[in-house]
FIKELUM-513950 format. One record per residue (C-alpha): residue number from 1; residue in three letters; x, y negated, z negated. Coordinates in nm, 3 decimals. Layout:
REM residues N
+-----+---------+---------+---------+---------+
! num ! residuo !      xx !      yy !      zz !
+-----+---------+---------+---------+---------+
! NUM !     ALA !       X !       Y !       Z !
...
+-----+---------+---------+---------+---------+
REM end
This chain:
REM residues 205
+-----+---------+---------+---------+---------+
! num ! residuo !      xx !      yy !      zz !
+-----+---------+---------+---------+---------+
!   1 !     MET ! -11.682 !   5.115 ! -19.195 !
!   2 !     SER ! -11.396 !   5.343 ! -19.295 !
!   3 !     ASP ! -11.129 !   5.077 ! -19.243 !
!   4 !     TRP ! -11.265 !   4.828 ! -19.496 !
!   5 !     ILE ! -11.333 !   5.105 ! -19.748 !
!   6 !     ILE ! -10.973 !   5.222 ! -19.724 !
!   7 !     HIS ! -10.846 !   4.864 ! -19.741 !
!   8 !     LEU ! -11.051 !   4.791 ! -20.053 !
!   9 !     VAL ! -10.933 !   5.104 ! -20.235 !
!  10 !     ASP ! -10.572 !   5.037 ! -20.134 !
!  11 !     ARG ! -10.590 !   4.676 ! -20.248 !
!  12 !     LEU ! -10.800 !   4.698 ! -20.566 !
!  13 !     GLY ! -10.742 !   5.054 ! -20.683 !
!  14 !     TYR ! -10.978 !   5.169 ! -20.959 !
!  15 !     PRO ! -11.199 !   4.855 ! -20.956 !
!  16 !     GLY ! -11.236 !   4.898 ! -20.579 !
!  17 !     ILE ! -11.346 !   5.260 ! -20.623 !
!  18 !     LEU ! -11.594 !   5.161 ! -20.895 !
!  19 !     PHE ! -11.738 !   4.880 ! -20.681 !
!  20 !     LEU ! -11.769 !   5.096 ! -20.369 !
!  21 !     MET ! -11.935 !   5.383 ! -20.555 !
!  22 !     PHE ! -12.178 !   5.137 ! -20.713 !
!  23 !     LEU ! -12.267 !   5.005 ! -20.366 !
!  24 !     GLU ! -12.290 !   5.358 ! -20.224 !
!  25 !     ASN ! -12.570 !   5.443 ! -20.462 !
!  26 !     VAL ! -12.763 !   5.122 ! -20.393 !
!  27 !     PHE ! -12.685 !   5.116 ! -20.020 !
!  28 !     PRO ! -12.653 !   5.483 ! -19.909 !
!  29 !     PRO ! -12.496 !   5.421 ! -19.563 !
!  30 !     ILE ! -12.171 !   5.361 ! -19.754 !
!  31 !     PRO ! -12.049 !   5.722 ! -19.786 !
!  32 !     SER ! -11.912 !   5.863 ! -20.111 !
!  33 !     GLU ! -11.788 !   6.148 ! -19.889 !
!  34 !     LEU ! -11.527 !   5.905 ! -19.757 !
!  35 !     ILE ! -11.462 !   5.687 ! -20.064 !
!  36 !     MET ! -11.376 !   5.961 ! -20.312 !
!  37 !     PRO ! -11.171 !   6.187 ! -20.081 !
!  38 !     PHE ! -10.957 !   5.889 ! -19.979 !
!  39 !     ALA ! -10.919 !   5.794 ! -20.346 !
!  40 !     GLY ! -10.814 !   6.154 ! -20.416 !
!  41 !     PHE ! -10.564 !   6.130 ! -20.132 !
!  42 !     ASP ! -10.428 !   5.810 ! -20.288 !
!  43 !     ALA ! -10.392 !   5.995 ! -20.618 !
!  44 !     ALA ! -10.202 !   6.275 ! -20.446 !
!  45 !     ARG !  -9.964 !   6.014 ! -20.304 !
!  46 !     GLY !  -9.899 !   5.885 ! -20.656 !
!  47 !     ARG ! -10.063 !   5.545 ! -20.610 !
!  48 !     LEU ! -10.343 !   5.634 ! -20.851 !
!  49 !     THR ! -10.413 !   5.916 ! -21.094 !
!  50 !     LEU ! -10.676 !   6.181 ! -21.029 !
!  51 !     PRO ! -10.846 !   6.141 ! -21.371 !
!  52 !     GLY ! -10.858 !   5.763 ! -21.320 !
!  53 !     VAL ! -11.008 !   5.805 ! -20.974 !
!  54 !     ILE ! -11.276 !   6.043 ! -21.104 !
!  55 !     LEU ! -11.358 !   5.815 ! -21.399 !
!  56 !     ALA ! -11.389 !   5.504 ! -21.179 !
!  57 !     GLY ! -11.603 !   5.688 ! -20.924 !
!  58 !     THR ! -11.831 !   5.835 ! -21.188 !
!  59 !     LEU ! -11.878 !   5.504 ! -21.368 !
!  60 !     GLY ! -11.957 !   5.322 ! -21.044 !
!  61 !     SER ! -12.205 !   5.592 ! -20.943 !
!  62 !     VAL ! -12.387 !   5.587 ! -21.276 !
!  63 !     LEU ! -12.408 !   5.207 ! -21.281 !
!  64 !     GLY ! -12.545 !   5.221 ! -20.926 !
!  65 !     GLN ! -12.843 !   5.424 ! -21.050 !
!  66 !     LEU ! -12.967 !   5.155 ! -21.287 !
!  67 !     PRO ! -13.126 !   4.926 ! -21.021 !
!  68 !     LEU ! -13.319 !   5.221 ! -20.874 !
!  69 !     TYR ! -13.421 !   5.347 ! -21.218 !
!  70 !     GLY ! -13.530 !   4.992 ! -21.306 !
!  71 !     LEU ! -13.736 !   4.975 ! -20.986 !
!  72 !     GLY ! -13.915 !   5.294 ! -21.086 !
!  73 !     ARG ! -13.982 !   5.165 ! -21.438 !
!  74 !     TRP ! -14.115 !   4.837 ! -21.296 !
!  75 !     ALA ! -14.350 !   5.019 ! -21.059 !
!  76 !     GLY ! -14.468 !   5.260 ! -21.328 !
!  77 !     ALA ! -14.702 !   5.555 ! -21.291 !
!  78 !     GLU ! -15.019 !   5.355 ! -21.362 !
!  79 !     ARG ! -14.944 !   5.094 ! -21.098 !
!  80 !     LEU ! -14.862 !   5.363 ! -20.842 !
!  81 !     GLU ! -15.183 !   5.550 ! -20.925 !
!  82 !     ARG ! -15.388 !   5.236 ! -20.863 !
!  83 !     TRP ! -15.207 !   5.180 ! -20.536 !
!  84 !     ALA ! -15.262 !   5.542 ! -20.433 !
!  85 !     ASP ! -15.635 !   5.515 ! -20.508 !
!  86 !     ARG ! -15.659 !   5.217 ! -20.273 !
!  87 !     HIS ! -15.412 !   5.297 ! -19.995 !
!  88 !     GLY ! -15.262 !   5.640 ! -20.056 !
!  89 !     ARG ! -15.490 !   5.822 ! -19.812 !
!  90 !     TRP ! -15.291 !   5.675 ! -19.522 !
!  91 !     ILE ! -14.979 !   5.863 ! -19.631 !
!  92 !     GLY ! -15.147 !   6.163 ! -19.792 !
!  93 !     LEU ! -15.086 !   6.050 ! -20.149 !
!  94 !     SER ! -15.337 !   6.043 ! -20.431 !
!  95 !     ALA ! -15.337 !   5.934 ! -20.793 !
!  96 !     LYS ! -15.368 !   6.302 ! -20.882 !
!  97 !     ASP ! -15.044 !   6.374 ! -20.696 !
!  98 !     ILE ! -14.864 !   6.104 ! -20.892 !
!  99 !     ARG ! -14.996 !   6.235 ! -21.224 !
! 100 !     ALA ! -14.886 !   6.587 ! -21.132 !
! 101 !     SER ! -14.540 !   6.465 ! -21.026 !
! 102 !     THR ! -14.501 !   6.260 ! -21.342 !
! 103 !     GLY ! -14.605 !   6.557 ! -21.556 !
! 104 !     TRP ! -14.358 !   6.784 ! -21.378 !
! 105 !     PHE ! -14.081 !   6.528 ! -21.422 !
! 106 !     GLU ! -14.155 !   6.494 ! -21.791 !
! 107 !     ARG ! -14.103 !   6.872 ! -21.826 !
! 108 !     HIS ! -13.801 !   6.914 ! -21.599 !
! 109 !     GLY ! -13.660 !   6.562 ! -21.563 !
! 110 !     GLY ! -13.314 !   6.630 ! -21.704 !
! 111 !     LYS ! -13.254 !   6.932 ! -21.481 !
! 112 !     ALA ! -13.395 !   6.750 ! -21.179 !
! 113 !     VAL ! -13.167 !   6.451 ! -21.228 !
! 114 !     PHE ! -12.860 !   6.670 ! -21.280 !
! 115 !     LEU ! -12.922 !   6.896 ! -20.979 !
! 116 !     CYS ! -13.021 !   6.616 ! -20.741 !
! 117 !     ARG ! -12.696 !   6.434 ! -20.821 !
! 118 !     LEU ! -12.523 !   6.719 ! -20.638 !
! 119 !     VAL ! -12.740 !   6.698 ! -20.323 !
! 120 !     PRO ! -12.656 !   6.438 ! -20.055 !
! 121 !     GLY ! -12.966 !   6.243 ! -19.961 !
! 122 !     LEU ! -13.129 !   6.296 ! -20.302 !
! 123 !     ARG ! -12.852 !   6.176 ! -20.533 !
! 124 !     SER ! -12.977 !   5.818 ! -20.548 !
! 125 !     LEU ! -13.346 !   5.870 ! -20.470 !
! 126 !     ILE ! -13.409 !   6.081 ! -20.781 !
! 127 !     SER ! -13.352 !   5.770 ! -20.997 !
! 128 !     ILE ! -13.681 !   5.617 ! -20.877 !
! 129 !     PRO ! -13.913 !   5.899 ! -20.995 !
! 130 !     ALA ! -13.709 !   5.915 ! -21.317 !
! 131 !     GLY ! -13.797 !   5.551 ! -21.377 !
! 132 !     VAL ! -14.160 !   5.599 ! -21.274 !
! 133 !     ALA ! -14.194 !   5.886 ! -21.523 !
! 134 !     GLY ! -14.044 !   5.667 ! -21.793 !
! 135 !     MET ! -13.755 !   5.905 ! -21.857 !
! 136 !     ASN ! -13.560 !   5.811 ! -22.169 !
! 137 !     LEU ! -13.271 !   5.590 ! -22.052 !
! 138 !     PRO ! -12.992 !   5.751 ! -22.261 !
! 139 !     VAL ! -13.105 !   6.096 ! -22.144 !
! 140 !     PHE ! -13.120 !   5.972 ! -21.784 !
! 141 !     LEU ! -12.767 !   5.832 ! -21.812 !
! 142 !     LEU ! -12.636 !   6.149 ! -21.977 !
! 143 !     PHE ! -12.761 !   6.385 ! -21.705 !
! 144 !     SER ! -12.662 !   6.136 ! -21.436 !
! 145 !     THR ! -12.309 !   6.120 ! -21.575 !
! 146 !     PHE ! -12.275 !   6.500 ! -21.576 !
! 147 !     GLY ! -12.404 !   6.531 ! -21.220 !
! 148 !     MET ! -12.216 !   6.234 ! -21.079 !
! 149 !     GLY ! -11.900 !   6.341 ! -21.259 !
! 150 !     LEU ! -11.907 !   6.681 ! -21.090 !
! 151 !     TRP ! -11.979 !   6.528 ! -20.750 !
! 152 !     THR ! -11.705 !   6.264 ! -20.764 !
! 153 !     ALA ! -11.456 !   6.511 ! -20.910 !
! 154 !     ALA ! -11.522 !   6.764 ! -20.632 !
! 155 !     LEU ! -11.480 !   6.501 ! -20.361 !
! 156 !     ALA ! -11.164 !   6.357 ! -20.516 !
! 157 !     VAL ! -11.005 !   6.700 ! -20.560 !
! 158 !     LEU ! -11.090 !   6.792 ! -20.200 !
! 159 !     GLY ! -10.929 !   6.469 ! -20.081 !
! 160 !     ALA ! -10.617 !   6.535 ! -20.285 !
! 161 !     GLN ! -10.588 !   6.888 ! -20.146 !
! 162 !     LEU ! -10.656 !   6.793 ! -19.786 !
! 163 !     GLY ! -10.408 !   6.505 ! -19.793 !
! 164 !     GLU ! -10.402 !   6.312 ! -19.467 !
! 165 !     HIS ! -10.697 !   6.518 ! -19.346 !
! 166 !     TYR ! -10.926 !   6.380 ! -19.620 !
! 167 !     GLU ! -11.171 !   6.253 ! -19.354 !
! 168 !     ARG ! -11.278 !   6.613 ! -19.289 !
! 169 !     VAL ! -11.486 !   6.594 ! -19.607 !
! 170 !     ALA ! -11.703 !   6.316 ! -19.461 !
! 171 !     ARG ! -11.715 !   6.492 ! -19.126 !
! 172 !     TYR ! -11.862 !   6.811 ! -19.269 !
! 173 !     LEU ! -12.060 !   6.682 ! -19.568 !
! 174 !     GLY ! -12.184 !   6.358 ! -19.413 !
! 175 !     PRO ! -12.462 !   6.516 ! -19.200 !
! 176 !     VAL ! -12.600 !   6.711 ! -19.499 !
! 177 !     GLY ! -12.781 !   6.406 ! -19.638 !
! 178 !     GLY ! -12.958 !   6.347 ! -19.307 !
! 179 !     ILE ! -13.060 !   6.712 ! -19.288 !
! 180 !     VAL ! -13.205 !   6.703 ! -19.642 !
! 181 !     LEU ! -13.400 !   6.383 ! -19.577 !
! 182 !     GLY ! -13.516 !   6.513 ! -19.240 !
! 183 !     GLY ! -13.643 !   6.830 ! -19.407 !
! 184 !     LEU ! -13.834 !   6.625 ! -19.663 !
! 185 !     LEU ! -13.986 !   6.415 ! -19.386 !
! 186 !     ILE ! -14.102 !   6.726 ! -19.198 !
! 187 !     PHE ! -14.249 !   6.869 ! -19.519 !
! 188 !     TRP ! -14.439 !   6.545 ! -19.583 !
! 189 !     LEU ! -14.570 !   6.531 ! -19.223 !
! 190 !     ILE ! -14.695 !   6.891 ! -19.242 !
! 191 !     ARG ! -14.862 !   6.816 ! -19.574 !
! 192 !     LEU ! -15.024 !   6.501 ! -19.433 !
! 193 !     VAL ! -15.161 !   6.684 ! -19.128 !
! 194 !     ARG ! -15.304 !   6.963 ! -19.344 !
! 195 !     ARG ! -15.476 !   6.714 ! -19.572 !
! 196 !     ARG ! -15.621 !   6.524 ! -19.279 !
! 197 !     ARG ! -15.756 !   6.847 ! -19.131 !
! 198 !     ALA ! -15.904 !   6.953 ! -19.465 !
! 199 !     ALA ! -16.070 !   6.613 ! -19.507 !
! 200 !     SER ! -16.206 !   6.631 ! -19.152 !
! 201 !     SER ! -16.347 !   6.982 ! -19.212 !
! 202 !     GLU ! -16.519 !   6.867 ! -19.530 !
! 203 !     ALA ! -16.672 !   6.570 ! -19.346 !
! 204 !     ASP ! -16.804 !   6.795 ! -19.069 !
! 205 !     SER ! -16.961 !   7.051 ! -19.305 !
+-----+---------+---------+---------+---------+
REM end
């Protein structure tokens, strides 16, 4: 995967960075931890400028959130609540859980979006609950831009500083996303088992 990413950035420059970062947010296996450090390395070599690299990466990342946000808005809290009432017991999800999550997001949505933009594995996923909660689109884009801007800037600067060793960024940061998602999966499984046991105890009593 790294070869075609490098080729695209080398050939297209800023539009290539924008396009790749857009895809990275819609299709997470494409790693920003490789795209932006290489772009930073290109800037250090004088082929691009660091501000231009950061701007292109940030814009592509923010645009990449719109399909996921739109998916959340399309699903909507009411539709998810109806689905949870019918089928949610199989995955330990209830309409009450969705209402509680939506209420929490309405209170802390901006901070959640900003902070999750800095966490591999959650950077794209947070756009879906933002859409479900009906978060104001300009506010969503504002906090997304701040968070994505910091993330892309950090990766680009690391790539510029590491030079030819820019791939170290992906080597060390790449597994973090899997660890975060794995932790969430374990948390969900524990929660599901506890709910099943509680439901079984209530049925027996």
